[in-house]
C-alpha positions in Angstrom: -68.9 -107.0 -74.9 -65.4 -106.1 -75.9 -63.1 -104.6 -73.4 -61.5 -101.3 -74.2 -58.1 -100.5 -72.7 -58.0 -97.1 -70.9 -54.4 -96.2 -71.8 -55.0 -97.1 -75.5 -58.4 -95.5 -75.5 -57.1 -92.2 -74.2 -54.2 -92.0 -76.7 -56.3 -93.1 -79.7 -59.2 -90.8 -78.9 -56.7 -88.0 -78.9 -55.4 -89.2 -82.3 -58.9 -89.4 -83.6 -59.8 -85.9 -82.6 -56.6 -84.5 -84.0 -56.7 -86.4 -87.2 -53.6 -88.5 -86.7 -52.8 -91.5 -88.9 -52.6 -94.9 -87.2 -49.7 -97.3 -87.7 -50.8 -100.9 -88.1 -49.3 -103.8 -86.2 -48.3 -106.9 -88.0 -50.4 -110.0 -87.6 -49.7 -113.0 -85.3 -51.4 -116.4 -86.0 -54.2 -117.8 -83.9 -52.6 -119.8 -81.1 -49.2 -118.1 -81.4 -48.9 -118.2 -77.6 -48.4 -122.0 -77.8 -45.8 -121.9 -80.5 -42.0 -122.5 -80.3 -39.7 -119.6 -81.1 -37.1 -121.7 -82.9 -39.5 -123.4 -85.2 -42.1 -120.7 -85.8 -40.4 -117.4 -85.1 -43.1 -116.5 -82.5 -42.4 -116.1 -78.8 -44.8 -118.7 -77.6 -44.3 -121.3 -74.8 -43.2 -124.3 -76.8 -46.3 -126.4 -76.0 -45.9 -129.1 -78.7 -42.3 -129.7 -77.8 -43.4 -130.2 -74.2 -46.0 -132.8 -75.2 -43.4 -134.6 -77.4 -41.1 -134.8 -74.4 -43.7 -136.4 -72.0 -44.7 -138.8 -74.8 -41.0 -139.8 -75.4 -40.8 -140.5 -71.7 -44.0 -142.6 -71.9 -45.5 -140.5 -69.0 -49.2 -140.9 -68.3 -51.3 -138.0 -67.3 -53.5 -137.7 -64.3 -56.6 -135.5 -64.3 -56.1 -132.1 -62.5 -58.9 -129.8 -61.4 -58.3 -126.1 -62.1 -60.6 -123.6 -60.4 -61.3 -120.5 -62.4 -62.5 -117.6 -60.1 -63.9 -115.2 -62.7 -67.1 -113.8 -64.3 -68.7 -117.1 -65.3 -68.3 -119.7 -68.1 -70.4 -120.8 -71.1 -71.0 -124.4 -70.0 -72.4 -125.4 -73.4 -69.3 -124.3 -75.4 -68.2 -126.9 -77.9 -64.6 -126.7 -76.7 -65.3 -126.6 -73.0 -68.3 -129.0 -72.3 -66.0 -132.1 -72.0 -63.5 -130.4 -69.7 -65.9 -129.0 -67.1 -65.6 -130.3 -63.5 -68.6 -132.2 -62.4 -69.2 -132.6 -58.7 -69.3 -136.3 -58.2 -71.2 -136.1 -55.0 -74.1 -133.9 -56.3 -77.2 -135.1 -58.2 -78.0 -132.5 -60.8 -81.2 -130.6 -60.5 -82.8 -132.3 -57.5 -82.8 -129.2 -55.4 -81.0 -131.0 -52.6 -77.5 -130.4 -51.1 -76.5 -134.0 -51.7 -72.9 -133.6 -50.6 -73.9 -131.4 -47.6 -71.4 -128.7 -48.3 -73.9 -125.9 -48.0 -74.3 -125.3 -51.8 -77.3 -126.9 -53.5 -76.8 -128.4 -56.9 -73.3 -127.1 -57.3 -72.6 -129.3 -60.3 -69.9 -127.3 -62.1 -68.9 -124.9 -59.2 -70.8 -122.0 -57.6 -72.0 -118.5 -58.2 -71.2 -116.3 -55.2 -72.8 -113.4 -57.0 -76.3 -115.0 -57.2 -79.5 -114.6 -55.2 -81.7 -117.4 -54.0 -84.4 -116.0 -56.1 -82.4 -116.6 -59.3 -81.3 -113.0 -59.9 -77.6 -112.4 -60.4 -75.2 -109.5 -59.9 -73.6 -108.5 -63.2 -72.7 -104.8 -62.7 -71.1 -103.6 -59.5 -69.3 -100.6 -58.1 -65.6 -99.9 -57.7 -63.9 -100.7 -54.3 -62.3 -97.3 -54.1 -65.8 -95.7 -54.0 -67.0 -98.2 -51.5 -64.1 -97.6 -49.2 -64.3 -93.8 -49.6 -68.0 -93.5 -48.8 -68.1 -96.2 -46.1 -65.5 -94.2 -44.0 -66.2 -90.7 -45.2 -68.3 -89.7 -42.1 -65.6 -91.2 -39.8 -62.7 -89.2 -41.2 -63.9 -86.2 -43.1 -63.3 -82.8 -41.5 -61.8 -84.6 -38.5 -58.4 -83.9 -36.9 -56.7 -87.3 -36.8 -53.7 -87.9 -34.6 -52.2 -90.9 -36.4 -49.9 -91.6 -33.5 -52.9 -92.3 -31.3 -54.4 -94.9 -33.7 -54.1 -98.6 -33.3 -52.2 -100.4 -36.1 -55.5 -101.5 -37.6 -57.0 -98.0 -37.4 -53.8 -96.5 -38.9 -54.0 -98.8 -41.9 -57.7 -98.1 -42.3 -57.0 -94.3 -42.2 -54.2 -94.6 -44.8 -56.5 -96.7 -47.0 -59.3 -94.1 -46.7 -56.9 -91.3 -47.6 -55.8 -93.2 -50.6 -59.4 -93.9 -51.7 -60.1 -90.2 -51.3 -57.3 -89.3 -53.6 -58.5 -91.9 -56.2 -62.2 -91.1 -56.0 -62.0 -87.3 -55.7 -58.5 -86.8 -57.2 -58.1 -84.1 -59.8 -61.8 -83.8 -60.6 -61.1 -81.2 -63.2 -58.6 -83.3 -65.1 -60.8 -86.4 -64.8 -63.8 -84.5 -66.0 -61.9 -83.3 -69.1 -60.8 -86.9 -69.9 -64.4 -88.0 -69.7 -65.6 -85.2 -71.9 -62.8 -86.0 -74.3 -63.7 -89.7 -74.5 -67.5 -89.0 -74.8 -66.8 -86.8 -77.7 -64.7 -89.5 -79.4 -67.5 -92.0 -78.7 -70.1 -89.7 -80.3 -67.8 -89.4 -83.3 -67.5 -93.1 -83.5 -71.3 -93.5 -83.6 -71.6 -91.0 -86.4 -68.7 -92.7 -88.3 -70.4 -96.1 -87.8 -73.6 -94.8 -89.3 -71.7 -93.5 -92.4 -69.9 -96.8 -92.8 -73.0 -98.9 -92.5 -74.5 -97.1 -95.4 -71.3 -97.0 -97.5 -70.6 -100.8 -96.9 -74.3 -101.7 -97.3 -74.4 -103.7 -94.1 -75.3 -103.0 -90.4 -72.6 -105.3 -89.0 -69.0 -105.6 -90.1 -65.7 -106.7 -88.6 -62.6 -104.7 -88.3 -61.0 -107.0 -90.9 -63.8 -106.2 -93.3 -63.4 -102.5 -92.6 -59.7 -102.8 -93.2 -60.3 -104.2 -96.7 -63.1 -101.7 -97.5 -62.1 -98.7 -99.8 -63.9 -95.6 -100.9 -63.1 -92.4 -102.7 -65.6 -90.4 -100.7 -63.8 -88.1 -98.2 -66.5 -88.5 -95.5 -66.3 -92.2 -95.7 -62.5 -92.2 -95.6 -62.7 -90.1 -92.5 -65.3 -92.4 -90.9 -63.1 -95.4 -91.7 -60.1 -93.8 -90.0 -62.2 -93.1 -87.0 -63.5 -96.6 -86.4 -60.5 -98.5 -87.8 -58.1 -96.5 -85.7 -59.8 -97.5 -82.4 -60.4 -101.1 -83.4 -56.9 -101.6 -84.6 -55.4 -99.9 -81.5 -57.4 -102.1 -79.2 -56.5 -105.2 -81.3 -60.2 -105.7 -82.0 -60.1 -106.3 -85.8 -61.8 -109.6 -85.5 -64.7 -108.1 -83.5 -67.7 -106.6 -85.1 -68.6 -102.9 -85.1 -71.5 -103.5 -82.7 -69.4 -105.5 -80.3 -66.7 -102.8 -80.2 -69.0 -99.9 -79.9 -70.9 -101.7 -77.1 -67.6 -102.1 -75.3 -66.6 -98.5 -75.8 -70.0 -97.3 -74.6 -69.9 -99.5 -71.5 -66.4 -98.2 -70.8 -67.8 -94.6 -70.9 -70.6 -95.7 -68.6 -68.1 -97.1 -66.1 -66.1 -93.8 -66.2 -69.3 -91.9 -65.6 -70.1 -94.1 -62.6 -66.6 -93.3 -61.2 -67.3 -89.6 -61.7 -70.7 -89.9 -59.9 -68.9 -91.6 -57.0 -67.1 -88.4 -56.1 -70.4 -87.1 -54.6 -72.6 -90.1 -54.1 -72.2 -93.5 -52.4 -72.4 -96.3 -55.0 -75.6 -98.4 -55.2 -75.6 -101.6 -53.2 -75.7 -103.8 -56.3 -74.5 -106.9 -54.5 -76.3 -106.6 -51.2 -79.7 -106.1 -52.9 -79.4 -109.4 -54.7 -77.2 -111.7 -52.6 -78.7 -110.7 -49.2 -76.0 -112.3 -47.0 -74.7 -110.6 -43.9 -71.6 -109.4 -45.6 -69.8 -108.5 -42.3 -70.2 -112.1 -41.0 -67.7 -114.4 -42.7 -69.5 -117.4 -41.3 -72.6 -116.4 -43.3 -71.1 -118.2 -46.3 -73.8 -120.3 -47.8 -75.3 -117.8 -50.2 -75.5 -117.6 -54.0 -76.8 -120.0 -56.6 -75.5 -122.6 -59.1 -75.8 -120.5 -62.2 -72.2 -120.2 -63.2 -72.9 -118.6 -66.6 -75.7 -116.1 -66.1 -75.4 -114.5 -69.6 -73.1 -114.3 -72.6 -72.1 -110.8 -71.6 -71.1 -111.9 -68.0 -69.4 -115.1 -69.1 -67.1 -113.5 -71.8 -64.1 -113.1 -69.6 -64.3 -116.4 -67.7 -65.0 -118.4 -70.8 -62.0 -117.0 -72.6 -59.8 -117.6 -69.5 -61.0 -121.2 -69.2 -60.4 -121.9 -72.9 -56.8 -120.8 -72.6 -56.2 -123.2 -69.8 -58.1 -126.3 -71.0 -60.0 -126.0 -74.3 -60.1 -129.6 -75.7 -56.9 -130.3 -77.5 -56.6 -131.8 -81.0 -60.4 -131.9 -81.7 -60.2 -129.7 -84.8 -62.4 -127.1 -83.2 -61.4 -123.5 -82.5 -58.3 -123.7 -80.5 -56.3 -125.8 -78.1 -55.9 -125.2 -74.4 -52.5 -125.5 -72.7 -53.3 -128.6 -70.6 -54.8 -131.8 -72.0 -56.3 -133.5 -69.0 -58.0 -130.8 -66.9 -61.4 -130.3 -65.4 -62.4 -126.6 -65.0 -64.3 -125.7 -61.8 -66.2 -122.4 -62.3 -66.5 -120.0 -59.4 -68.4 -116.9 -60.3 -67.2 -114.0 -58.1 -66.1 -111.2 -60.4 -68.7 -108.8 -61.6 -68.5 -105.9 -64.1 -66.8 -103.7 -61.5 -64.7 -104.7 -58.5 -65.1 -108.0 -56.8 -65.8 -108.2 -53.0 -63.2 -109.8 -50.7 -65.7 -112.1 -49.1 -66.7 -113.7 -52.4 -63.0 -114.2 -53.4 -62.1 -115.7 -50.0 -65.0 -118.2 -50.1 -64.3 -119.1 -53.7 -60.7 -120.0 -52.8 -61.9 -122.1 -49.9 -64.5 -123.8 -52.1 -61.9 -124.6 -54.7 -59.5 -126.2 -52.1 -62.3 -128.2 -50.4 -63.5 -129.6 -53.7 -60.2 -130.9 -55.0 -58.7 -128.1 -57.1 -54.9 -128.1 -57.4 -54.6 -124.9 -59.3 -56.6 -121.7 -58.9 -56.5 -119.0 -61.6 -57.4 -115.4 -60.6 -57.5 -113.0 -63.5 -58.8 -110.0 -61.7 -57.5 -107.3 -59.4 -58.4 -104.0 -57.7 -56.6 -101.2 -55.8 -58.2 -101.7 -52.4 -58.9 -104.7 -50.2 -60.8 -103.7 -47.0 -61.4 -107.3 -45.9 -57.9 -108.5 -46.9 -57.7 -110.6 -43.7 -60.4 -113.0 -45.1 -58.5 -113.4 -48.4 -55.2 -113.8 -46.7 -56.6 -116.6 -44.5 -58.0 -118.3 -47.6 -54.6 -118.1 -49.3 -52.9 -119.6 -46.3 -55.5 -122.4 -46.2 -54.8 -123.1 -49.9 -51.1 -123.2 -49.1 -51.6 -125.6 -46.3 -53.4 -128.0 -48.7 -50.9 -127.7 -51.5 -53.0 -125.6 -53.9 -51.2 -123.3 -56.3 -52.6 -119.8 -56.9 -51.9 -118.0 -60.2 -52.8 -114.3 -60.3 -52.8 -111.7 -63.1 -50.5 -108.7 -62.4 -53.0 -106.1 -63.8 -53.3 -103.9 -66.9 -52.3 -100.4 -65.7 -48.7 -100.3 -66.9 -47.7 -99.8 -63.2 -44.8 -100.9 -61.1 -46.3 -103.3 -58.5 -43.3 -102.7 -56.3 -44.7 -99.3 -55.5 -48.4 -99.6 -56.3 -51.4 -101.7 -55.4 -53.1 -104.7 -57.1 -55.1 -106.9 -54.7 -55.2 -109.8 -54.0 -51.5 -109.8 -53.1 -49.1 -112.4 -51.7 -47.9 -109.8 -49.2 -49.9 -111.0 -46.2 -50.9 -108.8 -43.3 -49.0 -111.0 -40.9 -45.8 -110.2 -42.8 -45.4 -113.6 -44.4 -45.4 -114.5 -48.0 -47.0 -117.8 -49.2 -45.0 -120.3 -51.2 -48.0 -121.2 -53.5 -48.5 -117.9 -55.4 -47.3 -116.8 -58.9 -47.9 -113.3 -60.2 -48.0 -113.0 -64.0 -47.2 -110.1 -66.3 -48.2 -110.1 -70.0 -45.6 -110.7 -72.8 -46.2 -110.3 -76.5 -44.4 -110.7 -79.7 -42.5 -108.2 -81.9 -45.1 -108.8 -84.6 -47.8 -107.8 -82.1 -46.4 -104.6 -80.6 -43.4 -105.9 -78.7 -42.1 -108.5 -76.3 -43.8 -106.8 -73.4 -47.5 -105.8 -73.5 -47.7 -102.0 -73.3 -50.5 -102.4 -70.7 -48.9 -104.9 -68.4 -48.1 -104.2 -64.8 -44.5 -105.2 -63.8 -42.2 -105.3 -60.8 -38.8 -106.6 -60.0 -40.0 -107.8 -56.6 -43.7 -108.4 -57.1 -44.1 -110.0 -60.6 -42.7 -113.5 -60.9 -42.9 -114.3 -64.6 -44.2 -113.0 -67.9 -46.4 -115.1 -70.2 -48.2 -114.4 -73.6 -51.1 -112.1 -73.1 -51.5 -110.2 -76.4 -53.9 -111.2 -79.1 -54.8 -114.5 -77.4 -57.4 -116.4 -79.4 -59.7 -118.5 -77.3 -63.3 -119.5 -76.5 -66.0 -116.9 -75.9 -69.8 -117.5 -75.2 -71.9 -118.6 -78.1 -71.5 -122.3 -78.2 -68.9 -122.4 -81.0 -67.4 -118.9 -80.9 -63.8 -117.7 -80.5 -62.1 -114.3 -80.3 -58.9 -112.5 -79.6 -58.7 -110.8 -76.2 -55.7 -109.5 -74.4 -54.5 -108.6 -70.9 -52.6 -110.1 -68.0 -56.0 -111.8 -67.6 -55.0 -113.9 -70.6 -51.4 -114.4 -69.5 -52.3 -115.8 -66.1 -54.3 -118.8 -67.5 -51.4 -119.6 -69.8 -49.3 -120.1 -66.6 -52.2 -121.9 -64.8 -52.5 -124.2 -67.8 -48.7 -125.0 -67.6 -49.0 -125.6 -63.9 -51.8 -128.0 -64.4 -49.9 -129.7 -67.3 -46.9 -130.3 -64.9 -49.2 -131.6 -62.2 -50.8 -134.0 -64.7 -47.5 -135.7 -65.7 -45.5 -135.2 -62.5 -48.3 -135.7 -59.9 -45.9 -135.9 -56.9 -44.6 -132.4 -57.4 -46.0 -130.0 -54.8 -47.4 -126.6 -55.5 -44.2 -125.1 -54.2 -42.1 -127.3 -56.6 -44.4 -126.5 -59.6 -43.9 -122.8 -58.8 -40.2 -123.3 -58.7 -40.1 -125.2 -61.9 -42.1 -122.6 -63.8 -39.9 -119.8 -62.5 -36.6 -121.5 -62.9 -37.4 -122.6 -66.5 -38.6 -119.2 -67.6 -36.4 -117.9 -70.4 -35.1 -114.4 -70.9 -35.7 -113.0 -74.4 -32.0 -112.2 -74.9 -32.6 -108.6 -75.7 -33.8 -105.5 -74.0 -37.6 -104.9 -73.8 -39.8 -101.9 -73.4 -40.8 -101.0 -69.8 -44.6 -100.7 -70.1 -44.6 -97.8 -67.6 -41.8 -95.7 -68.9 -41.3 -97.0 -72.5 -37.6 -97.2 -71.7 -35.6 -100.2 -73.0 -34.2 -102.4 -70.3 -33.6 -106.0 -69.4 -36.6 -108.1 -68.5 -34.9 -108.9 -65.2 -35.8 -105.3 -64.2 -39.5 -106.1 -64.8 -39.9 -109.3 -62.9 -38.1 -111.6 -60.4 -37.1 -114.2 -63.0 -36.6 -111.9 -65.9 -38.2 -114.5 -68.2 -41.1 -115.7 -70.2 -42.5 -119.1 -69.3 -41.6 -122.1 -71.5 -43.4 -125.4 -71.2 -40.6 -127.5 -72.9 -38.0 -126.2 -70.5 -40.4 -126.7 -67.6 -41.1 -130.3 -68.3 -37.4 -131.1 -68.8 -36.7 -129.5 -65.4 -39.6 -131.2 -63.7 -38.4 -134.6 -64.9 -35.2 -134.2 -62.9 -36.9 -133.4 -59.6 -38.1 -135.8 -56.9 -41.6 -134.9 -55.9 -42.4 -134.1 -52.3 -46.1 -134.5 -52.5 -47.7 -137.6 -51.0 -51.2 -138.9 -52.0 -53.7 -136.4 -50.7 -55.9 -137.2 -47.8 -59.0 -135.1 -48.2 -59.7 -132.6 -45.4 -62.0 -129.7 -45.3 -62.5 -126.3 -43.8 -66.3 -126.8 -44.0 -68.5 -125.9 -41.1 -72.1 -126.9 -40.6 -74.2 -124.9 -43.1 -75.8 -121.9 -41.5 -79.6 -121.8 -41.9 -80.9 -118.9 -43.8 -84.3 -117.3 -43.6 
């Protein structure tokens, strides 16, 4: 399914219902995010120049494992098959936990959203609703003296009040928005029916629709309806069926949020996974199906391709890094992830040799943040770099929430964490993505995240997607590339190199939240967009502080399950 951006969706549905005309964006070439500004004119990360540099220095690459904590991955994709991590201590398909790590047949990683019966969680609820309803009886219609609460209780109460605002909120306004979008969706379905007849085909792409002309007034109106939304969501390469499926699922998600005002969300995960969620030591659940379905694996497959799709094989596209093995950890459903699954995914990645972890997900609440914080600190202690997407709400993270976060409960901040906002190109809407979260204190760098062409499920299929979810793996790929050619650099040093070598655009950019023009240094710590060429030049001047790793583990004896 194709993701539909809420901010874009609301503005474009209004335009559709009021008959506004849509301005088209210019095109950017496939793979623009890898290009060099000076030679191509596009604000990419200068990947080819970086490879030319390491070649000129006669540097050899070392294989780096990158863990992708996401929705799953198409393990049969032509551009990914050869770059998948294979657990060297596990014998495929024998039903035995050969490496005795508690996970049976974990060949390419692990699925923490799976059941032992082979079923899998695909859809899940939102954390705000889970928090609100789990604490509703405890705090509703009660007089709470916050001064008498323990620090932990006070934080819990604040979290519940915030969840109440998000879930209940202005129900009238939210209800009107939902009605508004459902009406637009109905109009789209009618328009699609008209266009199918006029074009003589049931399935067409946005590009085909763009080229299609008709003198019939009803057909013209139908084209404006569908093309406007597809263009506004940068989905011209998608088909009408893919786009309308995504729009419909977006409506369903908003309806679920509306239902959550009055009813506790279904226990999607618990009904399938069947662990004792409250016991963190009950960690050996799930199954080894890291793909599940094309629909589930869309996001994770795209992210993985950005990092490591086989380079120079004349297929599809090139990943950023050329000697990487992707470890797939499925922990992100269609809905909000659960803290326990994320914490265990981080630990699994560290214990099985990952040097970089990409996390292209986020949510507004983290009730079990303690578990995630401990996993992050464990990764830091083992020299593993974590790269996290800033989020797509056009919000300032200095004053809003997007978990996981490097602001730990104990007041410390890890040295192995990079938060990434999404940059773009003037030919694709601007140097900053209009959806990207930002923050002078909380976002470290920006990286290309608009119209990124990469692998999607289907074996030999590729597509443009966008989001900070796409910007984060560009940074994770660069981190892996640096570790390949400069293996003695520590995670802390790689973070420093990426940030120090980020380049400001040399002009003011649009603040995604306010649309005001300002310097990029007001939107992130570095005020820059990552640049692979500048990064390798800097890395070559630094003495590494990393020694050959001695493998240690946080594993405990597998807990027997009934």
